[in-house]
C-alpha positions as a Python dict, from the first residue, in 0.01 Angstrom:
ca = {
    (1, 'M'): (0, 0, 0),
    (2, 'K'): (39, 298, 230),
    (3, 'N'): (30, 647, 72),
    (4, 'L'): (-182, 529, -219),
    (5, 'G'): (-556, 546, -263),
    (6, 'P'): (-774, 269, -398),
    (7, 'K'): (-765, 397, -757),
    (8, 'S'): (-385, 416, -757),
    (9, 'R'): (-364, 63, -618),
    (10, 'E'): (-603, -52, -889),
    (11, 'W'): (-392, 109, -1162),
    (12, 'L'): (-74, -44, -1020),
    (13, 'A'): (-232, -389, -1005),
    (14, 'S'): (-341, -356, -1368),
    (15, 'V'): (25, -324, -1473),
    (16, 'G'): (140, -608, -1247),
    (17, 'V'): (256, -412, -944),
    (18, 'H'): (101, -553, -627),
    (19, 'S'): (343, -469, -344),
    (20, 'W'): (615, -235, -229),
    (21, 'D'): (861, -513, -314),
    (22, 'D'): (744, -484, -676),
    (23, 'V'): (799, -107, -669),
    (24, 'A'): (1144, -149, -514),
    (25, 'R'): (1241, -409, -774),
    (26, 'L'): (1123, -198, -1068),
    (27, 'G'): (1219, 139, -928),
    (28, 'V'): (988, 429, -855),
    (29, 'V'): (1036, 605, -1190),
    (30, 'E'): (986, 289, -1395),
    (31, 'T'): (677, 197, -1195),
    (32, 'Y'): (535, 545, -1248),
    (33, 'K'): (618, 525, -1618),
    (34, 'M'): (429, 196, -1657),
    (35, 'V'): (117, 335, -1491),
    (36, 'K'): (139, 667, -1674),
    (37, 'E'): (157, 484, -2008),
    (38, 'A'): (-152, 282, -1917),
    (39, 'Y'): (-350, 582, -1787),
    (40, 'P'): (-195, 893, -1945),
    (41, 'E'): (-489, 1125, -1878),
    (42, 'K'): (-531, 1025, -1515),
    (43, 'V'): (-190, 967, -1356),
    (44, 'T'): (-4, 1270, -1220),
    (45, 'L'): (328, 1333, -1051),
    (46, 'N'): (147, 1290, -720),
    (47, 'M'): (156, 915, -781),
    (48, 'L'): (532, 931, -837),
    (49, 'Y'): (577, 1118, -511),
    (50, 'G'): (345, 880, -327),
    (51, 'L'): (541, 582, -453),
    (52, 'Q'): (869, 729, -332),
    (53, 'A'): (723, 827, 4),
    (54, 'G'): (581, 479, 42),
    (55, 'L'): (919, 320, -16),
    (56, 'L'): (1072, 557, 238),
    (57, 'E'): (788, 475, 478),
    (58, 'I'): (699, 840, 530),
    (59, 'P'): (372, 1026, 470),
    (60, 'W'): (343, 1146, 110),
    (61, 'N'): (320, 1508, 221),
    (62, 'E'): (653, 1484, 404),
    (63, 'L'): (858, 1392, 97),
    (64, 'P'): (1137, 1652, 78),
    (65, 'Q'): (1128, 1895, -213),
    (66, 'D'): (1478, 1800, -331),
    (67, 'I'): (1363, 1439, -376),
    (68, 'K'): (1055, 1556, -565),
    (69, 'D'): (1271, 1772, -790),
    (70, 'E'): (1506, 1483, -866),
    (71, 'L'): (1220, 1244, -942),
    (72, 'K'): (1059, 1500, -1172),
    (73, 'R'): (1391, 1548, -1351),
    (74, 'Q'): (1424, 1173, -1405),
    (75, 'V'): (1071, 1151, -1544),
    (76, 'E'): (1133, 1440, -1781),
    (77, 'E'): (1440, 1259, -1916),
    (78, 'M'): (1233, 950, -2004),
}
């Protein structure tokens, strides 16, 4: 899964997310929420941003700030 390191891929697999199709089906925020609940001390917003960038097929560091802000807002509302 592009944009994600081996540890992130491992965490995703542990909650049943194995592909970008899984992320698209669940949604980025829900996927992030599942992993964050499983690894609360380790998972940061960088994973959320990496997931969104991966779905958009862009490098994680090119994710526009307005998208990051909206994702962060959605997470804070959880």
